[in-house]
C-alpha positions in Angstrom: -2.8 34.5 -9.0 -2.6 31.9 -11.1 0.7 31.7 -10.1 0.2 31.7 -6.9 -1.9 28.7 -6.7 1.5 26.2 -8.8 4.2 27.4 -6.5 1.4 26.4 -3.6 0.9 23.3 -5.5 4.9 22.6 -6.3 6.1 23.8 -1.6 2.8 20.6 -1.1 4.1 18.6 -3.5 7.8 19.3 -1.8 6.8 18.8 1.4 5.0 15.5 0.2 8.5 14.2 -1.5 10.4 15.1 1.9 7.7 13.7 4.3 9.3 10.1 6.1 7.1 7.1 3.8 7.5 3.5 5.0 6.8 0.3 2.9 3.9 -1.8 4.4 2.5 -5.1 3.9 -1.1 -5.0 5.2 -3.8 -8.1 5.6 -7.2 -6.3 5.0 -11.1 -8.5 5.0 -13.8 -7.4 2.3 -16.9 -6.9 4.8 -19.5 -8.0 2.7 -17.7 -11.7 1.2 -15.5 -12.3 4.0 -11.7 -12.7 2.3 -9.2 -11.1 3.7 -5.9 -10.0 1.1 -3.2 -8.2 1.6 -1.5 -5.5 0.7 0.7 -3.3 -0.7 1.8 -0.3 -0.6 3.1 3.3 1.0 2.1 5.5 2.7 3.2 9.4 4.6 0.8 9.1 7.3 2.2 7.9 11.0 -0.3 5.2 11.7 -1.5 3.2 9.2 -4.8 2.5 10.7 -6.5 6.2 9.3 -4.7 5.6 6.5 -7.4 3.0 5.3 -10.4 4.6 7.6 -13.9 5.4 5.7 -12.8 9.1 5.2 -9.9 7.5 2.3 -12.6 5.4 0.2 -12.4 2.0 2.8 -15.7 2.0 3.9 -16.6 -1.7 3.7 -13.1 -2.7 4.2 -11.6 -3.9 8.0 -7.8 -3.7 8.4 -7.3 -7.5 10.4 -2.8 -6.4 11.0 0.4 -4.8 9.3 2.1 -7.1 9.0 5.0 -5.3 7.8 6.1 -1.6 8.2 9.5 -0.1 6.8 10.5 3.1 7.4 12.6 4.1 3.7 13.3 7.7 2.0 12.9 4.8 -1.0 9.1 3.4 0.5 7.7 4.3 -3.7 10.8 2.1 -5.5 11.0 -0.8 -3.0 7.4 -1.0 -3.7 7.6 -1.1 -7.8 9.8 -3.8 -7.4 7.6 -5.4 -4.5 4.5 -5.3 -6.5 6.8 -6.5 -10.1 8.4 -9.5 -8.1 4.7 -10.5 -7.0 3.3 -10.1 -10.2 6.0 -12.8 -12.3 5.3 -15.1 -9.2 3.2 -17.8 -10.7 2.2 -18.9 -7.2 0.8 -15.1 -6.6 -2.1 -14.6 -6.8 -4.4 -10.3 -7.7 -7.0 -9.2 -5.5 -9.9 -7.4 -6.6 -12.0 -5.5 -4.3 -15.4 -5.8 -4.9 -16.1 -2.0 -3.9 -14.8 0.4 -7.1 -13.9 2.7 -4.4 -11.3 0.3 -2.9 -8.0 2.5 -4.3 -5.0 1.2 -4.6 -6.5 -2.1 -5.9 -3.9 -3.2 -8.6 -1.4 -3.7 -4.7 -3.5 -6.1 -3.8 -3.0 -9.8 -3.7 -4.3 -13.1 -2.7 -3.9 -14.3 0.6 -3.9 -17.6 -0.2 0.4 -16.8 -1.4 1.0 -14.5 1.5 3.8 -16.9 2.4 5.4 -15.7 -1.2 4.6 -12.0 -0.7 6.2 -11.6 3.0 9.6 -13.5 1.6 9.5 -11.1 -1.4 8.5 -7.9 0.8 11.4 -9.0 3.5 14.4 -9.9 1.2 13.4 -7.1 -0.9 13.8 -4.6 1.8 16.1 -6.5 3.5 18.4 -4.9 0.7 18.3 -1.2 1.3 
């Protein structure tokens, strides 16, 4: 019985890996503080809006706009490269969402660094 569970889990993971993924750059507004911040991420959801719904623990946050969305099989690598570059850039500060329930807070950056964030995202994404 356990073996069946493991096999099903592996099949599910394989399916998830095979799903087309998107790298994205979005602006999110935190209702309680009124702050807007930038989030870099990847999703296999067709509609990014759904990704930021209450069902995913994003209550208290509003997706303001989707700045970039690129479908790529290399989404994970691209996201890692973008985060790595952003973390090294002095002009780009991290943003820590207030709500503990916010998942993916390591991918959040201060709105003041938006210009640099877009430049880095675009330069890495265009390399393919």
